[in-house]
C-alpha positions as CSV (number, residue, x, y, z in Angstrom):
1,M,2.0,15.2,-30.5
2,A,3.6,15.4,-33.9
3,S,1.5,14.2,-36.8
4,S,2.7,11.3,-38.9
5,R,1.2,12.9,-42.1
6,P,3.6,15.0,-44.1
7,S,2.7,18.6,-44.7
8,G,4.4,19.0,-48.1
9,P,4.3,16.9,-51.3
10,R,4.3,13.2,-50.9
11,N,7.8,11.6,-51.1
12,P,7.5,8.4,-53.0
13,G,10.8,7.1,-51.6
14,P,11.2,4.9,-48.6
15,S,10.6,6.5,-45.2
16,R,12.7,6.0,-42.1
17,P,10.9,4.3,-39.2
18,S,10.3,6.7,-36.3
19,G,9.2,4.2,-33.7
20,P,5.7,3.2,-32.5
21,S,3.1,5.9,-33.0
22,R,0.0,6.5,-30.9
23,P,-3.1,8.3,-32.2
24,D,-4.8,11.1,-30.3
25,R,-7.1,9.7,-27.7
26,P,-9.5,12.3,-26.5
27,G,-11.5,11.6,-23.4
28,R,-9.0,9.1,-21.9
29,P,-8.6,9.7,-18.1
30,R,-5.2,11.2,-17.1
31,L,-3.5,9.5,-14.2
32,L,-0.7,11.0,-12.1
33,Y,1.1,7.9,-10.8
34,V,3.1,8.8,-7.7
35,T,6.2,6.6,-7.0
36,D,9.7,6.9,-5.8
37,L,11.6,4.8,-8.4
38,A,14.9,5.3,-6.5
39,Y,13.7,4.2,-3.1
40,E,15.6,1.2,-1.9
41,A,13.7,-1.2,0.3
42,R,15.1,-4.3,2.0
43,G,14.3,-7.4,-0.1
44,R,12.1,-5.6,-2.6
45,R,12.6,-3.6,-5.8
46,Y,9.8,-1.0,-5.8
47,C,10.8,0.4,-9.1
48,D,10.3,-2.8,-11.0
49,E,6.7,-3.2,-9.8
50,D,5.8,0.4,-10.7
51,I,7.4,0.3,-14.1
52,H,5.4,-2.8,-14.9
53,L,2.1,-1.7,-13.5
54,S,2.2,1.9,-14.9
55,A,3.1,0.5,-18.3
56,R,0.1,-1.8,-18.2
57,L,-2.2,1.0,-17.1
58,R,-1.3,3.0,-20.2
59,E,-3.5,0.6,-22.2
60,D,-6.5,2.3,-20.5
61,F,-5.3,5.7,-19.3
62,D,-2.8,8.5,-20.1
63,V,-0.2,8.0,-17.4
64,A,2.6,10.2,-16.0
65,L,4.9,9.2,-13.3
66,C,6.1,11.6,-10.6
67,H,8.1,11.6,-7.3
68,P,6.0,12.1,-4.2
69,L,7.6,15.5,-3.5
70,D,6.3,16.7,-6.9
71,A,2.7,15.4,-6.5
72,A,1.2,18.5,-5.0
73,A,2.6,20.8,-7.7
74,L,1.4,18.6,-10.6
75,M,-1.9,17.0,-9.5
76,D,-4.2,19.8,-10.8
77,G,-3.5,18.7,-14.4
78,F,-4.9,15.2,-13.9
79,D,-8.2,13.4,-13.4
80,L,-6.8,11.1,-10.7
81,V,-3.7,10.8,-8.5
82,V,-2.7,7.2,-7.9
83,V,-0.3,6.8,-4.9
84,R,1.7,3.7,-5.3
85,N,5.3,2.8,-4.1
86,S,6.0,6.3,-2.7
87,G,8.1,5.1,0.2
88,P,7.6,5.7,3.9
89,V,5.8,9.0,4.4
90,I,8.0,9.6,7.5
91,H,10.8,10.5,5.1
92,Y,8.9,13.5,3.7
93,Q,6.1,14.0,6.3
94,E,5.8,17.8,5.8
95,A,5.4,17.5,2.0
96,Y,2.9,14.6,2.4
97,D,0.9,16.6,4.9
98,A,0.8,19.5,2.4
99,F,-0.2,17.2,-0.5
100,R,-3.0,15.6,1.6
101,G,-4.3,18.8,2.9
102,R,-4.4,20.4,-0.5
103,A,-6.0,17.3,-2.1
104,L,-8.8,17.3,0.5
105,R,-9.3,21.0,0.3
106,D,-9.5,21.1,-3.5
107,G,-11.4,17.9,-4.0
108,V,-8.6,16.2,-5.9
109,R,-9.3,12.6,-6.6
110,V,-6.7,10.4,-4.9
111,Y,-6.5,6.6,-5.0
112,N,-6.4,5.1,-2.5
113,P,-9.0,7.6,-1.2
114,L,-7.6,9.6,1.8
115,T,-10.3,8.3,4.2
116,G,-8.5,5.1,5.2
117,R,-8.6,4.2,8.9
118,A,-5.6,2.0,9.0
119,D,-1.9,2.7,8.2
120,M,-2.9,5.8,6.2
121,A,-3.7,7.4,9.6
122,G,-0.8,5.9,11.6
123,K,-0.8,2.6,13.6
124,R,-3.1,3.6,16.5
125,Y,-5.8,1.6,14.8
126,L,-4.0,-1.5,16.3
127,V,-4.9,-0.2,19.7
128,E,-8.5,0.3,18.7
129,L,-8.8,-3.2,17.2
130,T,-7.2,-4.6,20.4
131,A,-9.8,-2.9,22.6
132,A,-12.6,-4.1,20.3
133,G,-11.5,-7.7,20.8
134,L,-10.6,-8.3,17.1
135,P,-7.9,-10.9,16.2
136,V,-4.8,-8.6,16.2
137,I,-1.5,-8.7,18.0
138,P,-2.3,-7.1,21.3
139,T,-1.2,-3.4,21.2
140,V,-1.3,-0.6,23.8
141,D,-0.2,3.0,23.6
142,R,-0.4,4.1,27.3
143,P,1.5,3.0,30.4
144,E,-1.8,2.4,32.3
145,D,-2.8,-0.2,29.7
146,L,0.4,-2.4,30.0
147,G,-1.6,-4.9,32.0
148,R,-3.5,-5.8,28.9
149,L,-0.4,-7.2,27.3
150,P,0.2,-10.9,27.8
151,E,3.4,-12.2,29.3
152,A,6.1,-12.6,26.7
153,A,9.8,-13.2,26.4
154,A,10.2,-9.8,24.7
155,Y,8.1,-6.9,23.5
156,V,8.2,-4.9,20.3
157,I,8.2,-1.1,20.5
158,K,7.3,0.7,17.3
159,P,6.5,4.4,16.5
160,E,2.8,5.1,15.8
161,F,3.8,6.8,12.5
162,G,6.6,4.5,11.5
163,A,6.8,2.3,8.4
164,D,9.1,-0.3,6.9
165,S,10.4,-1.2,10.4
166,I,11.8,2.3,11.0
167,G,12.3,2.9,14.7
168,L,11.3,-0.6,15.7
169,R,13.1,-2.2,18.7
170,T,12.6,-4.9,21.3
171,A,12.4,-4.5,25.1
172,G,11.9,-6.6,28.2
173,R,8.9,-6.4,30.5
174,A,10.7,-4.3,33.0
175,D,11.6,-1.8,30.3
176,L,8.0,-1.1,29.5
177,A,7.3,0.6,32.8
178,R,10.0,3.2,31.9
179,L,8.8,3.7,28.4
180,D,7.8,7.2,27.4
181,F,4.8,6.5,25.1
182,R,4.7,10.2,24.0
183,A,8.2,10.1,22.5
184,H,8.7,10.3,18.7
185,G,5.1,11.3,18.1
186,G,3.8,8.3,20.0
187,L,4.9,4.7,20.6
188,L,3.1,1.4,20.6
189,A,4.0,-1.8,22.6
190,Q,3.2,-5.3,21.6
191,P,4.3,-8.8,22.7
192,R,6.8,-10.4,20.3
193,I,5.0,-13.4,18.7
194,D,7.0,-16.5,17.8
195,F,4.8,-17.0,14.8
196,R,5.0,-19.9,12.3
197,Y,4.9,-17.7,9.2
198,E,3.6,-14.4,7.9
199,V,0.9,-14.2,5.2
200,S,-0.5,-11.3,3.2
201,F,-3.9,-11.0,1.6
202,Y,-4.3,-8.6,-1.3
203,F,-7.6,-6.8,-2.2
204,V,-8.8,-4.4,-4.8
205,D,-11.8,-2.6,-3.4
206,D,-13.5,-5.4,-1.4
207,A,-12.5,-8.2,-3.9
208,F,-9.8,-10.7,-2.9
209,Q,-7.0,-11.0,-5.5
210,Y,-4.3,-13.3,-4.2
211,A,-2.4,-14.3,-1.1
212,L,1.4,-14.8,-0.5
213,Y,3.3,-16.0,2.5
214,A,6.8,-16.2,3.8
215,P,7.3,-19.9,4.9
216,R,10.6,-18.9,6.6
217,P,10.0,-16.1,9.2
218,E,13.6,-15.0,8.9
219,R,13.1,-14.2,5.2
220,R,10.1,-11.9,5.3
221,W,10.2,-10.9,1.6
222,H,10.9,-14.3,0.1
223,L,7.2,-14.9,-0.7
224,E,5.4,-17.8,-2.2
225,P,1.8,-18.3,-3.4
226,Y,-0.5,-19.2,-0.6
227,A,-3.9,-21.0,-0.9
228,P,-6.1,-19.4,1.7
229,T,-8.9,-21.4,3.4
230,A,-12.4,-20.0,3.7
231,E,-11.6,-19.2,7.3
232,D,-8.5,-17.3,6.3
233,L,-10.5,-15.2,3.9
234,D,-13.2,-14.5,6.5
235,F,-10.4,-13.2,8.7
236,A,-9.0,-10.9,6.1
237,R,-12.4,-9.6,4.9
238,R,-13.3,-8.7,8.4
239,F,-10.6,-6.0,8.4
240,I,-11.4,-4.9,4.8
241,A,-15.0,-4.3,6.0
242,W,-13.8,-2.5,9.1
243,N,-11.8,0.0,7.0
244,T,-14.8,1.0,4.9
245,L,-12.8,2.1,1.8
246,S,-15.1,2.0,-1.2
247,H,-12.2,1.8,-3.6
248,G,-8.5,1.1,-3.4
249,I,-5.7,-1.5,-2.9
250,Q,-5.3,-2.9,0.5
251,R,-3.0,-5.5,2.0
252,V,-3.9,-7.5,5.1
253,D,-0.7,-8.7,6.8
254,A,-1.1,-11.5,9.4
255,C,0.9,-14.0,11.3
256,R,0.1,-17.6,12.2
257,A,0.4,-17.8,15.9
258,P,1.7,-20.9,17.7
259,D,-1.9,-21.9,18.6
260,G,-2.9,-21.8,14.9
261,R,-4.8,-18.6,14.9
262,L,-4.2,-15.8,12.5
263,L,-3.5,-12.4,14.1
264,L,-3.4,-9.1,12.3
265,V,0.0,-7.5,12.0
266,E,-0.9,-4.6,9.8
267,L,-3.6,-3.3,7.5
268,E,-1.8,-1.3,4.8
269,D,-4.1,1.1,2.9
270,L,-1.8,3.9,1.8
271,N,0.8,2.5,-0.6
272,P,1.1,-1.3,-0.1
273,Y,3.8,-3.0,-1.9
274,L,2.2,-5.8,-4.0
275,S,5.0,-8.3,-4.5
276,L,3.8,-8.8,-8.1
277,E,7.1,-10.5,-9.0
278,A,5.9,-13.5,-6.9
279,L,3.0,-14.0,-9.3
280,D,3.1,-15.6,-12.7
281,A,2.3,-13.6,-15.8
282,R,-1.3,-14.6,-15.8
283,G,-1.7,-13.5,-12.1
284,R,0.0,-10.1,-12.8
285,E,-2.3,-9.5,-15.7
286,A,-5.4,-10.4,-13.8
287,F,-4.4,-8.0,-11.0
288,A,-3.7,-5.2,-13.5
289,E,-7.1,-5.7,-15.2
290,N,-8.9,-5.6,-11.9
291,L,-7.0,-2.5,-10.8
292,A,-7.8,-0.7,-14.1
293,A,-11.5,-1.6,-13.6
294,S,-11.4,-0.2,-10.0
295,L,-9.9,3.0,-11.2
296,R,-12.6,3.4,-13.9
297,R,-15.3,2.8,-11.3
298,F,-13.7,5.3,-8.9
299,L,-13.7,8.0,-11.6
300,A,-17.2,7.2,-12.6
301,A,-18.4,7.4,-9.0
302,G,-17.5,11.1,-9.0
303,T,-16.9,11.3,-5.3
């Protein structure tokens, strides 16, 4: 960093402004913020969210942004790697596996921690939650378990390691008997639910932050603030507790079934999009403050 103090004799004339200066800040944690600013998602602008959030985190940390393909090569120079809107891992699976393996081997601090049991590890957790009797859209991954699915007009087939609706399709009941569940790294089958709306609950660590919902099912990412009931929050917290992440951002996606129940659609614990643009300025600032506090706690914990 260049010094703002001249090295030669003082010039009494007016100086030309050089833009905002920033003093040296020894001891500030260094964050490698992993994001794909060029990723195009349907109905969402990932880049806007990460530009805003990383800029806010610079008040507390020294922050550098990098593409997910560069994370493994750069992460040794930072105190913490923060994985944010890095896009579906399926698009760069080999590079992600190498990043994850090296981070675990070398003890690199990654946020969210790489111990998540939900989408971070694929979608088979939906099968486990179904078998455990939790309120989730019924899900199976073997032909011998098809009898566990209720009768429905159609069924949703999705890859176990898919994301962002990649590879998702619908099928009739007769088609399920011919389905090769081993294809594409594993497939899951669920009944298609004619839900009233989808709603998402956002958490930092185990603390609820806000909820948003899509009142029109055909417009999934046109989100509005949602005022959850105590019962709604109990539903969401049940899955946060199940995942056992001590730190991190999680998004609990649910749908309101025709009978009024909430059913889990997805528990996103790898790089959940936050839809911060749906919040007012005060809400965005509150979230950023709580995230910064969580990052400081995670660093202080030392594990």
